[in-house]
C-alpha positions, 0 to 999 in steps of 0.5 A: 527468464519468465517471473511470475509476479504475485501481488494486489494488482487489480483491487480498487487501490491506486497504490497497489496498482502503482506498486505492480506497475513499477515491479513490472516495469523493473522486471522489463528493464532487466530483460526478463519477461513479467507474468502477473498471476491474476489472483483475486478470490471472490470473497475479497472481491465482494468485500471490496464491492460492498465499500467501493462503487462499481464504477471505480472498481471498473476503472481499476479492473480495466487498468489492470486489464489494459496495462498488465501482463494478466494470466488468467483469473485464479479464484483458488489455489489450484487454478493458481497453481496451474497457471504457474505451471502453464507459463512454465515460470522461472521465478515467482516474486511475491510482493509488494503491499500488505501480503502478509496481513494475517488475523490470529484466531484469538482476534477471530471471535464473536462480538455484538453488533448494535446495528444488527442486534445480535452476535456476528463473527469478525469478518476474516477473508482469504487474505487474513488466514494462513492458507493464502498463496501470499504466504507461499503455502501453495508451494508444496503443489508445484511439480516444478520447484521453482524459487519463490522470493518475498520482496518489501511485504508488510503485515498491516499491523498484524498482532502477531504476538498473539498467534498460538503455537499451532498458528506460528508453527503453520505459518513458520512452514509456509514462509520457509518455502521462500528463498528470500524474505524481505519486508517493508517496515520494522513491525513486519520484520519483528513478525517474520523474525519471531516466526522463523527464529532468525534475524537477518530480515532486511527492510527494502523500499516499496516499489513506488520509491523506484516509480519515475524509473520503472514506469512505462506509462504516460504521466501527465504533465503540470499543464495537462493535468491542471487543464483537465481537472480545471485546476489552478497552479498552485494547488494542495490536495486534501483526502479524508475518510467519513468522520476522521476530521471535522468540516470545521478543522478542514476550513482552518486548514484551507484558510490559512492555504488561501492566505498564501495563494494556494487553493485546496482541491478536496481529493477522493479515496477509491471509497469515495469523496469527502469534500468538505464544502470545498469548491474544487473537487477531484471526483471518481472515476480516477485512474491510478496514473492521473492520481499519481500525476495529480500528486506530482504536480501539487503543492503538497498533500494532506490526508490519509494512506501510505502510498500518497506519502510514499509518492510525496516522498518519491517526488519531494511533494510537501506533505502532512499524514494523518496516519490510520495505522497502529494498534492499542496494546493488548495489555493495557490499551495503550496506543503503539504506533511502532506498527504503522508502516507509515511511521516507519517510513517517515521515522527513516526519512526523518520527516515523523513530525509530519504525521499525526496518528489517528488511533492515538486519541491525542489532540489534533495538531493545529492548523498552523502546523499542518499548513506549515509542514507543507510551507516550510518543508525540507525539499533537499532532505526528501530528494536525499531519501528519495534517492537512497530509497531508489538506489537501495530498491534497484540494489536489493531488487537486482539482488533477487535476480540471482535466484533465477541464474 
């Protein structure tokens, strides 16, 4: 059977490409033929080009071209439908990642920009609206009504409670086209259940929780990765965006690590690198596989974003998460971390003490607290959780295949 995959597969994001790789690998292992629908709207590509260097973007595009079974490029819905029908697909799997990202009408208001000194509209791209293939809005155009499922999708902090009746009705019509929907976090579960009027949406693991079992590319060994990047045997990766924490704060963390004979290494995000004056630095461009290899052979990770944390959990690598997710309550401005996909995963894993919410405005954890979260990390508990996620992933993905039998 030919199974189409619809996800963020070529955006400049390490985790997005690893979860795509894992999904492709699983479908291959089950004896089916994966077909990656090459959906990449122009406005989304332009958005990334404003924030990520050309060399890093080209690295991600090359990775997709060389390693993924891509269709022709689809810039609009008609082109996507044509590829689905030209390939005569038997099923479409939508997932995973932040595919149910949405900006309610009320949040698309104009605001005054000091930098531009004029009123501007909040930027809303094709990924933020209901007329978006990730919401299965194209289904009515298909001549052959094949099963479409959504697996481990996330809504990326979507304030779904601000949607008006028209929005909810339209989104319900689109989501009803799915034969099955599972989500990655409790916030998205509540969102989908609220829109569909149901209470049976499952939370399932991100595909990166099964990466080691599904991956079909070479991951560098410890010796290979340390030689390639001129690293010591014991190192901790540190990743932050500009302005999130001060250099002094990072230097205090580094001082403690060095006292334990661990070398701090500045680790980039696709958008760039903040090195905090460290001697050891990983430069861009960086491939997703090398990014993965650097994390799994480290003594720990300190930094932001979700997929580095999933990689750590999957391989029992110590970590401390500076979580950029969560939203302010629309009534009183109270911070709500429950919308954070990272916090949700760490709560499930029992590592919710290994995180700090950057948007909370609360006091930063001490350098001692951060470093000793790594040094005292419970690897046995982490391995147990990783196995649970791996087993659940296999069970839930296998169950989806019943829709094409």
